[in-house]
MOPAC internal coordinates of N, CA, C and O (Angstrom, degrees):
PM7 1SCF
backbone

  N    0.0000 0     0.00 0     0.00 0    0    0    0
  C    1.4444 1     0.00 0     0.00 0    1    0    0
  C    1.4962 1   109.25 1     0.00 0    2    1    0
  O    1.2310 1   120.87 1   -32.14 1    3    2    1
  N    1.2795 1   115.95 1   147.86 1    3    2    1
  C    1.4470 1   120.94 1   176.08 1    5    3    2
  C    1.5299 1   108.79 1   -68.80 1    6    5    3
  O    1.2310 1   121.27 1   -13.07 1    7    6    5
  N    1.2923 1   115.18 1   166.93 1    7    6    5
  C    1.4601 1   121.43 1   179.23 1    9    7    6
  C    1.5185 1   109.72 1  -105.33 1   10    9    7
  O    1.2310 1   120.51 1   -21.61 1   11   10    9
  N    1.3409 1   116.62 1   158.39 1   11   10    9
  C    1.4653 1   121.42 1   173.63 1   13   11   10
  C    1.5380 1   107.35 1  -131.74 1   14   13   11
  O    1.2310 1   121.58 1   -20.56 1   15   14   13
  N    1.2950 1   114.57 1   159.44 1   15   14   13
  C    1.4636 1   121.74 1   176.10 1   17   15   14
  C    1.5114 1   107.30 1  -107.49 1   18   17   15
  O    1.2310 1   120.20 1   -54.48 1   19   18   17
  N    1.3252 1   117.22 1   125.52 1   19   18   17
  C    1.4538 1   121.38 1  -177.94 1   21   19   18
  C    1.5343 1   110.91 1   -81.68 1   22   21   19
  O    1.2310 1   120.95 1    -8.35 1   23   22   21
  N    1.3232 1   115.79 1   171.65 1   23   22   21
  C    1.4523 1   119.82 1  -179.68 1   25   23   22
  C    1.5161 1   114.29 1   -72.46 1   26   25   23
  O    1.2310 1   120.61 1  -175.94 1   27   26   25
  N    1.3276 1   116.43 1     4.06 1   27   26   25
  C    1.4572 1   121.40 1   172.70 1   29   27   26
  C    1.5380 1   111.31 1   -79.32 1   30   29   27
  O    1.2310 1   120.21 1   173.89 1   31   30   29
  N    1.3203 1   117.21 1    -6.11 1   31   30   29
  C    1.4650 1   123.14 1   179.35 1   33   31   30
  C    1.5251 1   110.36 1   -55.29 1   34   33   31
  O    1.2310 1   120.98 1   -46.56 1   35   34   33
  N    1.3308 1   115.73 1   133.44 1   35   34   33
  C    1.4597 1   121.63 1   179.10 1   37   35   34
  C    1.5155 1   113.07 1  -104.35 1   38   37   35
  O    1.2310 1   120.21 1  -168.71 1   39   38   37
  N    1.3292 1   117.21 1    11.29 1   39   38   37
  C    1.4669 1   122.99 1   177.85 1   41   39   38
  C    1.5332 1   112.35 1    55.54 1   42   41   39
  O    1.2310 1   121.21 1  -135.75 1   43   42   41
  N    1.3181 1   115.30 1    44.25 1   43   42   41
  C    1.4747 1   119.37 1  -177.02 1   45   43   42
  C    1.5403 1   113.33 1   -79.18 1   46   45   43
  O    1.2310 1   120.08 1   168.52 1   47   46   45
  N    1.3255 1   117.45 1   -11.48 1   47   46   45
  C    1.4704 1   123.09 1   176.24 1   49   47   46
  C    1.5218 1   114.76 1    74.59 1   50   49   47
  O    1.2310 1   118.50 1  -169.44 1   51   50   49
  N    1.3209 1   120.47 1    10.56 1   51   50   49
  C    1.4646 1   118.62 1  -177.29 1   53   51   50
  C    1.5220 1   113.32 1   -87.33 1   54   53   51
  O    1.2310 1   119.24 1   157.47 1   55   54   53
  N    1.3323 1   119.06 1   -22.53 1   55   54   53
  C    1.4578 1   120.05 1  -175.90 1   57   55   54
  C    1.5235 1   112.83 1   -79.60 1   58   57   55
  O    1.2310 1   119.79 1   140.58 1   59   58   57
  N    1.3087 1   118.01 1   -39.42 1   59   58   57
  C    1.4532 1   121.56 1  -174.18 1   61   59   58
  C    1.5250 1   114.14 1   -53.41 1   62   61   59
  O    1.2310 1   119.32 1   129.52 1   63   62   61
  N    1.3463 1   118.91 1   -50.48 1   63   62   61
  C    1.4727 1   117.46 1  -177.59 1   65   63   62
  C    1.5389 1   113.54 1   -71.77 1   66   65   63
  O    1.2310 1   119.93 1   166.78 1   67   66   65
  N    1.3276 1   117.74 1   -13.22 1   67   66   65
  C    1.4625 1   120.63 1  -179.91 1   69   67   66
  C    1.5199 1   113.43 1   -81.58 1   70   69   67
  O    1.2310 1   120.08 1   162.59 1   71   70   69
  N    1.3363 1   117.45 1   -17.41 1   71   70   69
  C    1.4586 1   120.10 1  -176.25 1   73   71   70
  C    1.5232 1   111.82 1   -76.57 1   74   73   71
  O    1.2310 1   119.62 1   -63.28 1   75   74   73
  N    1.3266 1   118.34 1   116.72 1   75   74   73
  C    1.4584 1   120.92 1  -177.20 1   77   75   74
  C    1.5395 1   112.56 1   -72.47 1   78   77   75
  O    1.2310 1   120.39 1   164.34 1   79   78   77
  N    1.3313 1   116.86 1   -15.66 1   79   78   77
  C    1.4634 1   120.54 1  -178.15 1   81   79   78
  C    1.5295 1   113.67 1  -102.39 1   82   81   79
  O    1.2310 1   120.32 1   178.89 1   83   82   81
  N    1.3259 1   117.00 1    -1.11 1   83   82   81
  C    1.4602 1   119.86 1  -177.28 1   85   83   82
  C    1.5099 1   113.45 1    65.95 1   86   85   83
  O    1.2310 1   120.72 1  -150.24 1   87   86   85
  N    1.3393 1   116.23 1    29.76 1   87   86   85
  C    1.4853 1   120.93 1  -176.89 1   89   87   86
  C    1.5018 1   113.08 1   -81.54 1   90   89   87
  O    1.2310 1   119.34 1   165.15 1   91   90   89
  N    1.3379 1   118.86 1   -14.85 1   91   90   89
  C    1.4582 1   121.28 1  -175.90 1   93   91   90
  C    1.5132 1   110.70 1  -104.18 1   94   93   91
  O    1.2310 1   121.41 1   -47.16 1   95   94   93
  N    1.3352 1   114.90 1   132.84 1   95   94   93
  C    1.4571 1   119.86 1   179.08 1   97   95   94
  C    1.5339 1   108.83 1  -145.66 1   98   97   95
  O    1.2310 1   120.88 1   -14.94 1   99   98   97
  N    1.3095 1   115.92 1   165.06 1   99   98   97
  C    1.4543 1   121.51 1   177.77 1  101   99   98
  C    1.4988 1   109.48 1   -75.07 1  102  101   99
  O    1.2310 1   120.49 1   -56.20 1  103  102  101
  N    1.3302 1   116.67 1   123.80 1  103  102  101
  C    1.4708 1   121.32 1   176.69 1  105  103  102
  C    1.5069 1   109.38 1   -92.82 1  106  105  103
  O    1.2310 1   120.37 1    13.53 1  107  106  105
  N    1.3299 1   116.90 1  -166.47 1  107  106  105
  C    1.4545 1   120.93 1   179.47 1  109  107  106
  C    1.5167 1   112.89 1   -62.46 1  110  109  107
  O    1.2310 1   120.60 1   138.44 1  111  110  109
  N    1.3388 1   116.46 1   -41.56 1  111  110  109
  C    1.4639 1   119.84 1  -177.49 1  113  111  110
  C    1.5282 1   113.29 1  -120.17 1  114  113  111
  O    1.2310 1   120.68 1   144.64 1  115  114  113
  N    1.3289 1   116.31 1   -35.36 1  115  114  113
  C    1.4704 1   121.45 1  -179.87 1  117  115  114
  C    1.5226 1   108.83 1  -138.04 1  118  117  115
  O    1.2310 1   120.82 1    -7.87 1  119  118  117
  N    1.3202 1   116.04 1   172.13 1  119  118  117
  C    1.4518 1   119.69 1   175.33 1  121  119  118
  C    1.5247 1   110.75 1   -67.10 1  122  121  119
  O    1.2310 1   120.49 1   -29.40 1  123  122  121
  N    1.3078 1   116.66 1   150.60 1  123  122  121
  C    1.4455 1   121.92 1  -178.81 1  125  123  122
  C    1.5351 1   109.23 1  -131.46 1  126  125  123
  O    1.2310 1   121.33 1   -22.80 1  127  126  125
  N    1.3291 1   115.07 1   157.20 1  127  126  125
  C    1.4653 1   121.20 1   178.93 1  129  127  126
  C    1.5091 1   108.91 1  -119.71 1  130  129  127
  O    1.2310 1   120.91 1   -54.03 1  131  130  129
  N    1.3446 1   115.87 1   125.97 1  131  130  129
  C    1.4727 1   121.70 1   177.68 1  133  131  130
  C    1.5401 1   107.96 1   -76.84 1  134  133  131
  O    1.2310 1   119.62 1   -65.90 1  135  134  133
  N    1.3139 1   118.32 1   114.10 1  135  134  133
  C    1.4689 1   120.47 1  -176.63 1  137  135  134
  C    1.5168 1   113.88 1   -62.72 1  138  137  135
  O    1.2310 1   120.05 1   152.42 1  139  138  137
  N    1.3271 1   117.51 1   -27.58 1  139  138  137
  C    1.4816 1   119.54 1   179.64 1  141  139  138
  C    1.5347 1   111.48 1   -74.52 1  142  141  139
  O    1.2310 1   119.50 1   166.90 1  143  142  141
  N    1.3326 1   118.56 1   -13.10 1  143  142  141
  C    1.4504 1   121.59 1   178.18 1  145  143  142
  C    1.5348 1   113.20 1  -108.65 1  146  145  143
  O    1.2310 1   120.32 1   162.86 1  147  146  145
  N    1.3145 1   117.00 1   -17.14 1  147  146  145
  C    1.4786 1   120.44 1  -175.98 1  149  147  146
  C    1.5317 1   109.95 1   -81.01 1  150  149  147
  O    1.2310 1   121.44 1   -55.63 1  151  150  149
  N    1.3329 1   114.85 1   124.37 1  151  150  149
  C    1.4626 1   122.12 1   175.48 1  153  151  150
  C    1.5321 1   110.42 1  -116.48 1  154  153  151
  O    1.2310 1   120.51 1  -166.98 1  155  154  153
  N    1.3396 1   116.63 1    13.02 1  155  154  153
  C    1.4444 1   120.71 1  -175.02 1  157  155  154
  C    1.5334 1   110.85 1    56.10 1  158  157  155
  O    1.2310 1   121.30 1  -152.92 1  159  158  157
  N    1.3196 1   115.11 1    27.08 1  159  158  157
  C    1.4643 1   124.40 1  -178.72 1  161  159  158
  C    1.5330 1   114.18 1    69.31 1  162  161  159
  O    1.2310 1   120.30 1  -172.04 1  163  162  161
  N    1.3574 1   117.04 1     7.96 1  163  162  161
  C    1.4587 1   120.02 1   173.31 1  165  163  162
  C    1.5143 1   108.13 1   -57.77 1  166  165  163
  O    1.2310 1   120.40 1   -48.23 1  167  166  165
  N    1.3145 1   116.84 1   131.77 1  167  166  165
  C    1.4630 1   121.80 1  -176.07 1  169  167  166
  C    1.4911 1   113.17 1    96.50 1  170  169  167
  O    1.2310 1   120.44 1   160.95 1  171  170  169
  N    1.3326 1   116.76 1   -19.05 1  171  170  169
  C    1.4599 1   121.64 1  -179.58 1  173  171  170
  C    1.5213 1   112.35 1  -115.36 1  174  173  171
  O    1.2310 1   120.80 1   129.49 1  175  174  173
  N    1.3425 1   116.08 1   -50.51 1  175  174  173
  C    1.4680 1   121.29 1  -173.50 1  177  175  174
  C    1.5342 1   110.95 1  -138.34 1  178  177  175
  O    1.2310 1   121.14 1   -15.34 1  179  178  177
  N    1.2999 1   115.42 1   164.66 1  179  178  177
  C    1.4718 1   121.16 1   177.79 1  181  179  178
  C    1.5289 1   111.90 1   -71.78 1  182  181  179
  O    1.2310 1   120.63 1   150.39 1  183  182  181
  N    1.3358 1   116.40 1   -29.61 1  183  182  181
  C    1.4783 1   121.13 1  -178.75 1  185  183  182
  C    1.5241 1   108.94 1  -130.53 1  186  185  183
  O    1.2310 1   121.11 1   -18.76 1  187  186  185
  N    1.3290 1   115.49 1   161.24 1  187  186  185
  C    1.4403 1   121.06 1   176.29 1  189  187  186
  C    1.5048 1   110.64 1   -70.38 1  190  189  187
  O    1.2310 1   120.23 1   -63.69 1  191  190  189
  N    1.3198 1   117.17 1   116.31 1  191  190  189
  C    1.4547 1   122.42 1  -173.30 1  193  191  190
  C    1.5199 1   113.55 1   -64.69 1  194  193  191
  O    1.2310 1   119.93 1   143.65 1  195  194  193
  N    1.3365 1   117.74 1   -36.35 1  195  194  193
  C    1.4512 1   120.66 1   179.24 1  197  195  194
  C    1.5194 1   111.15 1   -63.77 1  198  197  195
  O    1.2310 1   121.27 1   140.90 1  199  198  197
  N    1.3299 1   115.18 1   -39.10 1  199  198  197
  C    1.4874 1   120.07 1   178.89 1  201  199  198
  C    1.5215 1   108.96 1   -65.74 1  202  201  199
  O    1.2310 1   120.08 1   140.34 1  203  202  201
  N    1.3202 1   117.45 1   -39.66 1  203  202  201
  C    1.4556 1   121.99 1  -178.58 1  205  203  202
  C    1.5217 1   112.53 1   -62.27 1  206  205  203
  O    1.2310 1   119.62 1   143.16 1  207  206  205
  N    1.3208 1   118.33 1   -36.84 1  207  206  205
  C    1.4577 1   121.27 1  -175.41 1  209  207  206
  C    1.5314 1   114.94 1   -95.32 1  210  209  207
  O    1.2310 1   120.23 1   167.67 1  211  210  209
  N    1.3239 1   117.17 1   -12.33 1  211  210  209
  C    1.4711 1   120.30 1  -176.50 1  213  211  210
  C    1.5381 1   110.59 1   -66.72 1  214  213  211
  O    1.2310 1   120.19 1   -59.60 1  215  214  213
  N    1.3432 1   117.24 1   120.40 1  215  214  213
  C    1.4657 1   120.25 1  -178.70 1  217  215  214
  C    1.5280 1   114.84 1   -76.33 1  218  217  215
  O    1.2310 1   119.96 1   165.81 1  219  218  217
  N    1.3373 1   117.67 1   -14.19 1  219  218  217
  C    1.4735 1   119.29 1  -177.58 1  221  219  218
  C    1.5327 1   112.96 1  -117.63 1  222  221  219
  O    1.2310 1   119.97 1  -172.72 1  223  222  221
  N    1.2982 1   117.67 1     7.28 1  223  222  221
  C    1.4600 1   121.91 1   177.19 1  225  223  222
  C    1.5159 1   113.15 1    54.40 1  226  225  223
  O    1.2310 1   120.30 1  -132.53 1  227  226  225
  N    1.3230 1   117.03 1    47.47 1  227  226  225
  C    1.4518 1   121.74 1  -178.19 1  229  227  226
  C    1.5292 1   113.71 1  -102.27 1  230  229  227
  O    1.2310 1   120.14 1  -169.05 1  231  230  229
  N    1.3218 1   117.33 1    10.95 1  231  230  229
  C    1.4731 1   120.51 1  -179.23 1  233  231  230
  C    1.5173 1   107.48 1  -109.51 1  234  233  231
  O    1.2310 1   121.62 1   -61.90 1  235  234  233
  N    1.3209 1   114.50 1   118.10 1  235  234  233
  C    1.4962 1   119.96 1  -175.53 1  237  235  234
  C    1.5149 1   109.32 1  -130.53 1  238  237  235
  O    1.2310 1   121.71 1    -9.55 1  239  238  237
  N    1.3521 1   114.34 1   170.45 1  239  238  237
  C    1.4597 1   119.44 1   175.60 1  241  239  238
  C    1.5155 1   108.82 1   -69.33 1  242  241  239
  O    1.2310 1   121.52 1   -41.20 1  243  242  241
  N    1.3427 1   114.70 1   138.80 1  243  242  241
  C    1.4506 1   121.73 1  -179.30 1  245  243  242
  C    1.5214 1   110.03 1   -86.40 1  246  245  243
  O    1.2310 1   119.44 1   -70.61 1  247  246  245
  N    1.3459 1   118.68 1   109.39 1  247  246  245
  C    1.4691 1   119.76 1  -178.47 1  249  247  246
  C    1.5185 1   113.76 1   -63.89 1  250  249  247
  O    1.2310 1   119.73 1   163.69 1  251  250  249
  N    1.3211 1   118.11 1   -16.31 1  251  250  249
  C    1.4764 1   121.78 1   179.38 1  253  251  250
  C    1.5388 1   111.77 1   -86.08 1  254  253  251
  O    1.2310 1   119.98 1   175.21 1  255  254  253
  N    1.3228 1   117.65 1    -4.79 1  255  254  253
  C    1.4695 1   121.26 1   179.81 1  257  255  254
  C    1.5354 1   109.37 1  -133.76 1  258  257  255
  O    1.2310 1   120.70 1  -112.64 1  259  258  257
  N    1.3054 1   116.28 1    67.36 1  259  258  257
  C    1.4565 1   123.84 1  -177.72 1  261  259  258
  C    1.5378 1   109.25 1   -75.92 1  262  261  259
  O    1.2310 1   120.43 1   -65.26 1  263  262  261
  N    1.3294 1   116.79 1   114.74 1  263  262  261
  C    1.4654 1   121.66 1   179.93 1  265  263  262
  C    1.5175 1   110.16 1  -135.68 1  266  265  263
  O    1.2310 1   120.79 1   -37.14 1  267  266  265
  N    1.3207 1   116.10 1   142.86 1  267  266  265
  C    1.4467 1   120.96 1   175.77 1  269  267  266
  C    1.5171 1   109.56 1   -80.16 1  270  269  267
  O    1.2310 1   120.54 1   -11.10 1  271  270  269
  N    1.3179 1   116.58 1   168.90 1  271  270  269
  C    1.4523 1   120.07 1   177.81 1  273  271  270
  C    1.5419 1   110.38 1   -62.08 1  274  273  271
  O    1.2310 1   120.32 1   144.40 1  275  274  273
  N    1.3265 1   116.99 1   -35.60 1  275  274  273
  C    1.4775 1   120.61 1   177.64 1  277  275  274
  C    1.5196 1   110.55 1   -64.63 1  278  277  275
  O    1.2310 1   120.36 1   140.02 1  279  278  277
  N    1.3290 1   116.91 1   -39.98 1  279  278  277
  C    1.4665 1   120.31 1   178.42 1  281  279  278
  C    1.5192 1   110.16 1   -67.58 1  282  281  279
  O    1.2310 1   119.89 1   140.59 1  283  282  281
  N    1.3251 1   117.82 1   -39.41 1  283  282  281
  C    1.4725 1   120.68 1   177.63 1  285  283  282
  C    1.5144 1   110.50 1   -64.51 1  286  285  283
  O    1.2310 1   119.94 1   140.81 1  287  286  285
  N    1.3455 1   117.73 1   -39.19 1  287  286  285
  C    1.4626 1   120.78 1   178.05 1  289  287  286
  C    1.5342 1   109.65 1   -66.16 1  290  289  287
  O    1.2310 1   119.98 1   141.10 1  291  290  289
  N    1.3315 1   117.64 1   -38.90 1  291  290  289
  C    1.4616 1   120.44 1   176.38 1  293  291  290
  C    1.5151 1   111.70 1   -63.08 1  294  293  291
  O    1.2310 1   120.00 1   140.83 1  295  294  293
  N    1.3214 1   117.61 1   -39.17 1  295  294  293
  C    1.4756 1   121.89 1   176.72 1  297  295  294
  C    1.5079 1   109.72 1   -63.40 1  298  297  295
  O    1.2310 1   120.34 1   135.44 1  299  298  297
  N    1.3493 1   116.96 1   -44.56 1  299  298  297
  C    1.4592 1   121.92 1   177.53 1  301  299  298
  C    1.5416 1   110.66 1   -57.81 1  302  301  299
  O    1.2310 1   120.55 1   132.09 1  303  302  301
  N    1.3420 1   116.55 1   -47.91 1  303  302  301
  C    1.4671 1   120.50 1  -178.55 1  305  303  302
  C    1.5308 1   111.57 1   -63.71 1  306  305  303
  O    1.2310 1   120.24 1   144.52 1  307  306  305
  N    1.3433 1   117.14 1   -35.48 1  307  306  305
  C    1.4642 1   121.44 1   175.77 1  309  307  306
  C    1.5294 1   110.05 1   -65.99 1  310  309  307
  O    1.2310 1   120.23 1   137.05 1  311  310  309
  N    1.3397 1   117.17 1   -42.95 1  311  310  309
  C    1.4816 1   120.12 1   179.12 1  313  311  310
  C    1.5121 1   110.54 1   -63.79 1  314  313  311
  O    1.2310 1   119.62 1   141.36 1  315  314  313
  N    1.3194 1   118.32 1   -38.64 1  315  314  313
  C    1.4745 1   121.93 1   177.27 1  317  315  314
  C    1.5388 1   109.56 1   -63.06 1  318  317  315
  O    1.2310 1   121.09 1   132.34 1  319  318  317
  N    1.3444 1   115.52 1   -47.66 1  319  318  317
  C    1.4548 1   120.17 1  -178.14 1  321  319  318
  C    1.5376 1   111.87 1   -61.51 1  322  321  319
  O    1.2310 1   120.60 1   146.50 1  323  322  321
  N    1.3416 1   116.46 1   -33.50 1  323  322  321
  C    1.4686 1   121.77 1  -179.78 1  325  323  322
  C    1.5286 1   110.72 1   -84.00 1  326  325  323
  O    1.2310 1   119.66 1   175.80 1  327  326  325
  N    1.3298 1   118.25 1    -4.20 1  327  326  325
  C    1.4627 1   121.52 1  -178.54 1  329  327  326
  C    1.5133 1   114.54 1    74.73 1  330  329  327
  O    1.2310 1   120.25 1  -161.20 1  331  330  329
  N    1.3342 1   117.12 1    18.80 1  331  330  329
  C    1.4501 1   120.51 1  -178.27 1  333  331  330
  C    1.5223 1   113.34 1   -89.02 1  334  333  331
  O    1.2310 1   120.70 1   167.42 1  335  334  333
  N    1.3445 1   116.26 1   -12.58 1  335  334  333
  C    1.4625 1   121.88 1   174.14 1  337  335  334
  C    1.5204 1   107.74 1  -148.45 1  338  337  335
  O    1.2310 1   120.91 1   -26.02 1  339  338  337
  N    1.2945 1   115.87 1   153.98 1  339  338  337
  C    1.4704 1   120.06 1   179.62 1  341  339  338
  C    1.5170 1   110.49 1   -82.24 1  342  341  339
  O    1.2310 1   120.23 1   -36.88 1  343  342  341
  N    1.3279 1   117.16 1   143.12 1  343  342  341
  C    1.4541 1   119.10 1   176.42 1  345  343  342
  C    1.5220 1   110.02 1   -68.19 1  346  345  343
  O    1.2310 1   120.79 1   -31.47 1  347  346  345
  N    1.3185 1   116.10 1   148.53 1  347  346  345
  C    1.4480 1   121.39 1   178.62 1  349  347  346
  C    1.5229 1   110.01 1   -80.63 1  350  349  347
  O    1.2310 1   121.33 1   -26.35 1  351  350  349
  N    1.3164 1   115.06 1   153.65 1  351  350  349
  C    1.4498 1   118.96 1   175.13 1  353  351  350
  C    1.5195 1   109.85 1  -103.94 1  354  353  351
  O    1.2310 1   120.51 1   177.89 1  355  354  353
  N    1.3353 1   116.63 1    -2.11 1  355  354  353
  C    1.4553 1   120.54 1   178.08 1  357  355  354
  C    1.5041 1   109.51 1   -79.68 1  358  357  355
  O    1.2310 1   120.51 1   -25.62 1  359  358  357
  N    1.3362 1   116.63 1   154.38 1  359  358  357
  C    1.4625 1   122.94 1  -179.79 1  361  359  358
  C    1.4221 1   111.42 1   -80.83 1  362  361  359
  O    1.2310 1   120.10 1   180.00 1  363  362  361

């Protein structure tokens, strides 16, 4: 499932540069995550990098975008094929 940023976000700017898919951007009031680009870092890292760096733990799974790990990997592979994210060199 894609991730969302709750209204507890303090706009600290640390999550946006960590996203390998460019899914995080500044919204009207807080940062937002584009669900069509979020793979929870599947294909890139073992864990979601934005969650790892968030100092207030405001990034959670989005219940409106329920996806399996296989679906997230498929989304990653589609993004790579479209040139929207770089392929990983990790195994």
